C-alpha positions, 0 to 999 in steps of 0.5 A: 500500500502506498500514500497515493492509495489513501491520498485519492480518497480525501476531497471526494464529493462526500466523505461518507463512504464508510464501506470503502470503494471497490477500487481500493486494494484489500488489506487485513482487517485491523482486528486481524492485524492486532488481536487475531495475531496476538491471540495466536502468538500469546493466547495465555498472556494477559492482554488487558486489565482493569480494576475488576479483573484481567483477560488473556489474549484468548479471552479478549479474542472470544469476547470480541467474537461475542460482541460481533455476534451481538451486533449481527443479531441487532442488524448492524451491517458493514459500514454502520456506525457503533457509538460507544460512550464507555469508560476505559474498561476491558469491555471497551476493547472487546467492543472495538475489536467486535465492531471491526469483525462485524465490518462496522465503524467504532465511534468512541466518545468520552463519557465526559462529553457534554450534551451540546457537543454530543448531540452534534456527534449523534446527528453527524455519525448517525449510529446504528447502535449506541453502547453506554454504561448503566447510568446513561441507558436513557440519555446523557447530560440531560440529552435523550438518545435519538428515537429509533436508535437502539441502545445497549448497556455494556454491563448487560452484554453477554461477552462470555461466548467462545471464539468463533474464527469460522464466523469471521467474514470480514477478515479482509476489507478495502483499505479505505473502509472506515474503522474509526470515527474520532471526533475532535474539537478545534477549528470548528464550532462542532466536533469534526469526525476524522475518518480513519480507514483500516489501512492507515490505522494499521500502518500508523500503529505499526510505524509507531511500534517500530519506533517505540519498541514495546516488549512482550513483558511490558505493562502499559499503564493507560490513564489517557481515555481510550476515547482519545486517539493516543489512548486508543492506540495503546490497545493496538501497540500493546497487542502488536508487542504481546504486552499487557494493557493496564487501564485506569480511569479518572476515578483512579487518578488519586492513587495512580502511582500506587496502581502503577506500582501494584501492577508493575507498570513499565510504560506510561503514556502521558498528557502533561497534567498526568505527568505533573500528577505522577510527580506530585504523587511520587513526592509523597511516596518515593518507593521505586517503580518499574517504569522504563518509558514515558511517552506523550500526547495532547501537548508537548512535555516541556523541558522542566517536566521532562527533567523532573520525570527523569529525576523522580523516576530514575531509569525511566526514559522519555520519548517526546513526539508530535502528532495529530489525529489526521495521521495519528503520529508525525514524528517520534524522537528516540527515548532520551534523544532530547538530551542530544537534541533539545527541543526536537520532537524527532524525525518522521515515522518510517515510510512517511515524509515531513516537509516544512513549507511556506504559504504557497506550499513550497519547501523552505530552507533547512532551519527556517520556520514554516508550516509542517505538512505530512505525506504517507500511508498514515494519512487518514481519509479526511473529515466525515461528511465535510468535503470543504474541511477535508479540502482545506487540510488534505491537498495535492502536493505543490510539487505534483506529489501525493496528497499532503496533510497541512497541519496548521502547525509551525516548526522547522527541520534541521539538517538531519530531518528532525522536527522542532515544533514551534506552535499551532497556528493559533499559538502564533501572533504578533504583539508590538510589532514582534512575531511570537509564540505562546509555546516559547513564552510558556516554556520561559515561564516554566523555567522560573523557580516555583512555577509548576504550570503555565497557560497563555491566552493569546491576544484576541479582539481588544484583549491583550495576552494574559498569563495564568500560572499555577505555583509549587506553593500558594505564595507565588506572586504574579508580579514576581513571575512577570519580573523574572520572565522579563529577565528571560524574554524581550519586553514585547513577549512579557504579558502585562497581566499574570493570574495565579490559579490553584489549578488550570482547568482541563478538558476530559482528555487532560489538556489545558482547557483554554476555552474555559480560561477565556470564559473565566477571564470574561466572567471574572470567575477564575479561582486564585 
């Protein structure tokens, strides 16, 4: 499979062909790539563990077949969407693989998604079945489930039947058949569904696995929600290695480090807020862990946090990386590669290409800043039922090459092809005649002793930029933070205002919630 196979799909009249096209090559169903192969190689090895128990790969294999039979009995056909608003549990992984074995499309939704966005996702995805937890059998967050759409409660599903390989009719599928719809927020008012076919999903997972090298004896602690794409890919990466996936939900965060110790976690994917949490928990309990590798998602791990993780967890490496849902991962730096290349987020994944281009799509000289664009078999198919948005981001290459994903992010390449991320489009702005990035300002703030977290709101309408910080102790002073920032940056890059908060608001995926910060700023409700 080449980049041009998937590259022909974006920009079609309507991105809603969930079944795939007759012209696309056939590939192994992603369930075969991940679960079927793992169950054959490691049938008795632990596959997935949550707070209630553990399944081996053979047991997960059988549970997935059971869910596929349930879907078949409920009339779910290839290409139909199955919306799962379920927490990080063993059952979720069975729903994922069972949906694929039925040839259907999984739509994972964070249980924390509010009704305002949830109703948009329901209308856009048109699910044939909704799977929820017991408390939401009649609706969620005040929203009643759509009339005529069947609802299944996950605790009432019988997943105890035997594996039935002979019944699997979807072992090969068109490369462009959709496997997932991953809804993301950002540049549009309503969440956009990134259409993820089997071909790119399998390629991306294998490319990430080749760079990170999970091992069969690894235990991968996943506190990032499985509805979040990097959390979901931990299911795939664990299966490719024959490793154990250890699931932890938000209710477990207060004892996350103890959970990691109790079960011998060796690999921990992080958003920055989880990294901060682990460091805080470790300050209270300094017993050693088995953690050997931290990886990141959601936002870059800043240099002070990376250094603190290494100091707090001796022997653990950190693998910085950069990606976007539209192609999963763009770059991954080898573990601890930042020690030799500070600021690098790594080279392109194997078999893919990263370019830095100017506003006309032409490559800029090495070391110059431009937009980061991506090519390769890991490009997803565009945005579900949104050809206009798809055409904006997935474009023919300016040099006549294959379809190129325009990330809207800015950075530079060094002479060895390493990417240095400098900010999202929305992170870059001009102030007092100088161009700057919120990323560089936040990094300088985090270099100040006593500051644990920082978030900058860029200038907007008639409002100047505003800095929010969280201190290591309650006596951090905003004016002193600004004074020390002035020792590190030019005057134009120093905000006039710094608010000290008890905590930064977070999205359900653990990212800093800048929309909530803007709301609190407008209403004057931020908490000191």
